[in-house]
Each structure stands twice: as structure tokens, then as C-alpha cells.
MIZAKE-867274 format. One line per field, with one value per residue: x, y, z of N, C-alpha, C in turn. Coordinates in pm, whole numbers, plus 50000, padded with zeros to 5 digits. Layout:
// MIZAKE-867274
neast <- c(X, ...)
nnorth <- c(Y, ...)
nup <- c(Z, ...)
caeast <- c(X, ...)
canorth <- c(Y, ...)
caup <- c(Z, ...)
ceast <- c(X, ...)
cnorth <- c(Y, ...)
cup <- c(Z, ...)
***
This chain:
// MIZAKE-867274
neast <- c(37945, 38161, 38166, 38274, 38253, 38197, 38187, 38126, 38110, 37842, 37711, 37760, 37592, 37388, 37552, 37634, 37392, 37346, 37564, 37492, 37260, 37369, 37530, 37352, 37117, 37207, 37430, 37679, 38031, 38190, 38392, 38499, 38565, 38581, 38423, 38488, 38309, 38101, 38235, 38353, 38473, 38645, 38472, 38590, 38810, 38702, 38536, 38731, 38880, 38691, 38640, 38898, 38930, 38734, 38809, 39061, 38996, 38969, 38722, 38393, 38191, 38094, 37982, 37895, 37840, 37724, 37614, 37439, 37506, 37615, 37879, 38048, 37998, 38093, 38364, 38428, 38390, 38611, 38808, 38961, 38771, 38564, 38213, 38009, 37686, 37451, 37173, 36836, 36600, 36420, 36392, 36601, 36815, 36774, 36804, 37065, 37212, 37114, 37147, 37378, 37571, 37662, 37916, 37949, 37738, 37586, 37455, 37250, 37242, 37101, 36901, 36746, 36548, 36605, 36459, 36394, 36654, 36731, 36559, 36648, 36905, 36837, 36727, 36947, 37139, 37028, 36985, 37087, 37334, 37237, 37385, 37453, 37338, 37392, 37646, 37809, 37785, 37897, 38156, 38220, 38220, 38441, 38636, 38643, 38740, 38996, 39115, 39149, 39303, 39567)
nnorth <- c(26084, 26250, 26558, 26754, 27094, 27366, 27693, 27966, 28327, 28376, 28156, 28158, 28233, 28036, 27815, 27846, 27797, 27533, 27406, 27433, 27276, 27026, 26967, 26988, 26837, 26599, 26525, 26543, 26571, 26857, 26979, 27279, 27422, 27679, 27953, 28248, 28457, 28718, 28861, 28892, 28596, 28324, 28056, 27809, 27753, 27663, 27451, 27272, 27238, 27111, 26879, 26757, 26708, 26516, 26305, 26242, 26113, 26248, 26340, 26200, 26261, 26541, 26885, 27141, 27483, 27745, 28041, 27942, 27677, 27553, 27626, 27562, 27292, 27190, 27249, 27095, 26841, 26812, 26706, 26402, 26117, 26237, 26259, 26478, 26601, 26818, 26927, 27016, 26950, 26715, 26463, 26449, 26450, 26206, 26021, 26081, 25971, 25700, 25587, 25701, 25718, 25960, 26154, 26411, 26678, 26932, 27259, 27541, 27849, 28073, 27966, 27777, 27783, 27823, 27630, 27430, 27357, 27235, 27015, 26881, 26822, 26651, 26425, 26351, 26292, 26070, 25867, 25566, 25414, 25200, 25007, 24708, 24697, 24963, 25001, 24903, 25106, 25321, 25225, 25245, 25521, 25579, 25456, 25620, 25852, 25762, 25715, 25973, 26101, 26029)
nup <- c(59250, 59029, 58874, 58607, 58522, 58303, 58159, 57930, 57940, 57872, 57969, 58236, 58463, 58458, 58491, 58757, 58890, 58814, 58932, 59200, 59200, 59131, 59356, 59578, 59512, 59389, 59525, 59413, 59350, 59246, 58985, 58905, 58610, 58522, 58347, 58550, 58580, 58432, 58240, 57907, 57758, 57590, 57464, 57362, 57528, 57769, 57702, 57614, 57855, 58025, 57873, 57870, 58142, 58191, 58014, 58114, 58344, 58576, 58631, 58630, 58449, 58237, 58209, 57991, 57915, 57718, 57544, 57335, 57345, 57133, 57029, 57247, 57278, 57037, 57073, 57303, 57196, 57034, 57186, 57206, 57282, 57411, 57419, 57364, 57407, 57286, 57442, 57434, 57541, 57754, 57634, 57447, 57628, 57759, 57546, 57471, 57674, 57698, 57436, 57322, 57514, 57622, 57759, 57823, 57886, 57705, 57719, 57628, 57760, 57679, 57537, 57670, 57968, 58325, 58477, 58287, 58223, 58463, 58461, 58230, 58321, 58537, 58405, 58247, 58441, 58566, 58386, 58239, 58024, 57763, 57629, 57442, 57108, 57079, 57182, 56980, 56796, 56932, 56944, 56673, 56642, 56801, 56645, 56419, 56538, 56618, 56368, 56264, 56452, 56457)
caeast <- c(37987, 38240, 38125, 38346, 38160, 38260, 38102, 38177, 38037, 37700, 37656, 37809, 37486, 37327, 37652, 37628, 37270, 37364, 37655, 37411, 37173, 37453, 37575, 37241, 37021, 37271, 37546, 37796, 38150, 38200, 38519, 38464, 38670, 38567, 38486, 38463, 38224, 38028, 38320, 38368, 38581, 38632, 38416, 38673, 38899, 38630, 38497, 38852, 38913, 38597, 38667, 39022, 38908, 38657, 38888, 39173, 38944, 38957, 38578, 38317, 38118, 38111, 37873, 37944, 37731, 37751, 37488, 37354, 37553, 37673, 38024, 38120, 37988, 38188, 38497, 38446, 38397, 38743, 38893, 38936, 38708, 38445, 38089, 37926, 37555, 37375, 37036, 36742, 36480, 36443, 36405, 36738, 36901, 36755, 36864, 37210, 37270, 37076, 37195, 37508, 37659, 37723, 37988, 37942, 37611, 37597, 37329, 37255, 37175, 37010, 36804, 36656, 36539, 36665, 36383, 36416, 36792, 36732, 36492, 36743, 37009, 36780, 36718, 37083, 37209, 36964, 36966, 37203, 37362, 37176, 37481, 37400, 37364, 37442, 37790, 37870, 37788, 37998, 38285, 38243, 38258, 38580, 38723, 38658, 38829, 39132, 39165, 39186, 39387, 39696)
canorth <- c(26110, 26372, 26625, 26875, 27188, 27487, 27779, 28099, 28434, 28362, 28046, 28164, 28233, 27903, 27724, 27858, 27729, 27390, 27361, 27420, 27160, 26906, 26939, 26973, 26734, 26475, 26498, 26531, 26653, 26940, 27040, 27398, 27451, 27818, 28080, 28299, 28576, 28751, 28930, 28813, 28498, 28240, 27925, 27689, 27726, 27594, 27321, 27188, 27204, 27010, 26755, 26698, 26661, 26392, 26200, 26203, 26038, 26334, 26355, 26092, 26322, 26686, 26972, 27266, 27577, 27877, 28104, 27848, 27541, 27501, 27643, 27491, 27148, 27160, 27254, 26976, 26723, 26803, 26628, 26260, 26045, 26310, 26250, 26586, 26609, 26941, 26887, 27127, 26898, 26596, 26346, 26449, 26412, 26062, 25947, 26103, 25875, 25562, 25539, 25756, 25718, 26093, 26179, 26555, 26742, 27072, 27333, 27681, 27931, 28169, 27888, 27712, 27850, 27754, 27511, 27328, 27310, 27142, 26891, 26814, 26769, 26538, 26310, 26314, 26234, 25948, 25771, 25482, 25367, 25069, 24911, 24629, 24747, 25100, 24994, 24886, 25238, 25398, 25174, 25302, 25661, 25575, 25420, 25743, 25937, 25706, 25733, 26112, 26155, 25960)
caup <- c(59114, 59013, 58751, 58565, 58460, 58253, 58076, 57896, 58009, 57844, 58047, 58374, 58564, 58461, 58549, 58903, 58934, 58792, 59037, 59322, 59180, 59136, 59493, 59672, 59474, 59349, 59609, 59326, 59370, 59125, 58945, 58828, 58513, 58479, 58377, 58684, 58581, 58309, 58144, 57785, 57747, 57473, 57501, 57337, 57642, 57876, 57646, 57618, 57994, 58074, 57801, 57919, 58279, 58182, 57947, 58201, 58457, 58693, 58652, 58567, 58337, 58230, 58163, 57931, 57892, 57660, 57510, 57262, 57367, 57009, 57022, 57354, 57252, 56929, 57134, 57389, 57111, 56972, 57276, 57180, 57392, 57456, 57344, 57416, 57343, 57309, 57472, 57455, 57608, 57833, 57547, 57396, 57739, 57779, 57435, 57472, 57769, 57666, 57307, 57283, 57631, 57629, 57884, 57847, 57855, 57665, 57723, 57589, 57861, 57614, 57462, 57765, 58098, 58440, 58517, 58185, 58241, 58578, 58417, 58141, 58410, 58611, 58315, 58206, 58556, 58616, 58277, 58214, 57889, 57740, 57574, 57332, 56972, 57089, 57204, 56848, 56733, 57007, 56897, 56540, 56665, 56850, 56532, 56340, 56616, 56610, 56233, 56239, 56559, 56457)
ceast <- c(38058, 38209, 38212, 38245, 38236, 38163, 38182, 38091, 37886, 37633, 37690, 37697, 37416, 37424, 37645, 37505, 37282, 37461, 37578, 37321, 37253, 37491, 37458, 37148, 37087, 37391, 37674, 37911, 38171, 38342, 38482, 38582, 38663, 38449, 38437, 38374, 38160, 38108, 38348, 38494, 38553, 38590, 38507, 38764, 38830, 38574, 38613, 38883, 38821, 38623, 38791, 39006, 38832, 38742, 39004, 39127, 38934, 38812, 38508, 38243, 38143, 37986, 37937, 37824, 37786, 37616, 37392, 37387, 37625, 37825, 38099, 38108, 38082, 38330, 38524, 38464, 38528, 38841, 38863, 38881, 38585, 38330, 37994, 37798, 37486, 37228, 36951, 36611, 36514, 36464, 36546, 36836, 36893, 36825, 37016, 37280, 37240, 37145, 37337, 37611, 37735, 37790, 37999, 37806, 37639, 37459, 37354, 37175, 37076, 36900, 36700, 36655, 36598, 36591, 36398, 36557, 36800, 36664, 36582, 36853, 36959, 36778, 36858, 37159, 37154, 36941, 37096, 37214, 37306, 37275, 37421, 37438, 37421, 37593, 37864, 37883, 37889, 38138, 38319, 38282, 38404, 38677, 38746, 38757, 38974, 39193, 39218, 39274, 39522, 39810)
cnorth <- c(26245, 26431, 26748, 26965, 27313, 27564, 27899, 28200, 28422, 28252, 28052, 28155, 28098, 27802, 27728, 27786, 27578, 27332, 27339, 27297, 27029, 26869, 26909, 26857, 26598, 26438, 26482, 26618, 26727, 26993, 27157, 27438, 27594, 27834, 28132, 28422, 28601, 28837, 28837, 28725, 28411, 28098, 27806, 27652, 27639, 27460, 27223, 27145, 27097, 26876, 26684, 26642, 26529, 26280, 26153, 26117, 26120, 26372, 26240, 26140, 26472, 26756, 27099, 27353, 27704, 27936, 28010, 27703, 27485, 27507, 27562, 27340, 27107, 27155, 27131, 26851, 26710, 26725, 26480, 26188, 26113, 26282, 26351, 26595, 26739, 26902, 27010, 27080, 26766, 26472, 26336, 26405, 26261, 25982, 25963, 26007, 25732, 25509, 25584, 25756, 25851, 26112, 26328, 26605, 26887, 27136, 27478, 27766, 28030, 28100, 27824, 27791, 27764, 27626, 27398, 27271, 27209, 27010, 26812, 26749, 26645, 26412, 26260, 26245, 26098, 25842, 25697, 25448, 25227, 24965, 24838, 24686, 24889, 25103, 24979, 25022, 25330, 25354, 25230, 25450, 25667, 25542, 25541, 25836, 25891, 25731, 25875, 26175, 26085, 26057)
cup <- c(59109, 58875, 58726, 58496, 58418, 58166, 58029, 57971, 57989, 57925, 58195, 58478, 58572, 58521, 58701, 58959, 58919, 58895, 59166, 59314, 59191, 59278, 59587, 59639, 59449, 59434, 59530, 59375, 59238, 59107, 58855, 58741, 58461, 58386, 58513, 58689, 58446, 58212, 58026, 57788, 57624, 57512, 57469, 57455, 57747, 57828, 57651, 57761, 58050, 58005, 57851, 58059, 58279, 58125, 58034, 58319, 58584, 58722, 58579, 58443, 58341, 58182, 58111, 57895, 57828, 57622, 57440, 57293, 57246, 57011, 57126, 57337, 57139, 56987, 57219, 57305, 57035, 57059, 57252, 57303, 57447, 57361, 57407, 57336, 57384, 57325, 57501, 57516, 57677, 57746, 57490, 57505, 57763, 57669, 57431, 57567, 57728, 57541, 57273, 57395, 57640, 57764, 57915, 57800, 57818, 57667, 57682, 57685, 57800, 57535, 57554, 57895, 58208, 58476, 58415, 58196, 58355, 58542, 58323, 58224, 58484, 58525, 58279, 58319, 58596, 58508, 58250, 58066, 57873, 57689, 57455, 57197, 56974, 57114, 57072, 56780, 56802, 56962, 56759, 56549, 56710, 56737, 56440, 56407, 56605, 56472, 56212, 56347, 56566, 56445)
***
């Protein structure tokens, strides 16, 4: 699996740990969309880059990280076709995949610790979309997107 990942300065250190987890535990190929350090940068740039990488097919899924996860998830969700889910626990990660077919995971480095982030990642990486009635809802989300992106 190919995973695009990006963060702002607040999420940089957690991003580095998640990259290591992705490659060592899941054998994932990682596309690092930045940033490259802890100097202040603007999270919308990295949310957009990850979103575009996923929607273009250059990655199967994406992960975005900022201080709270809020701003970067909002930014990623502006890219048509992205379903970024901000997850702060394992249950949210499970539901984001099973019911919402989230293709981007958002996390807040200042909200969750490293170990919880790895558990959220584990659940998100190993949970499949259930389809069925949930697909109808995903289709409705796509219809909203189409209406406003003409």
C-alpha cells in the first residue's frame, strides 16, 4: 500500500514516527508531502498536497497531522474526493474506515500521544469499508461535492 503523509511544524515529530511505523510494521511505501522540520509553516499547504496525492491515485490513502488535526483535516477535505477523518481514538478510526471509507486519516500531535497514534494507525490501516448502506451515504457525500464544485 502506498501512503501519502504530510504535516505542519506541530505534527512534524509525530509524522516522522508514523513514517517509521508505516514502513516497518505495514511495509507501506510512503510519499512524504512535507513539511521538513519544526520551523513554522502553514498546514493548508500540506493538507492540500496529501489530498491531491490521494485523489490523483499516486497514493492509496493519506495521513495528515498538525497540532490538533483540525486545520489540516479541514484543508484536506477541500480537495474533491477526499474523506479525511480526524480520529482521537481507536473507535473513531474503525468507524471512519468501516462506515465512511475515509481515505485520509487526520491526527493531532498535541492531542494524542505517540502510542495512541500508533494504535489509531493500526486500526485505520487494518479496517475495511463495509459498503452496503454505507456506500449510499458516501454517494450522497459525493453528490454534495459535485454540486458545489461545478
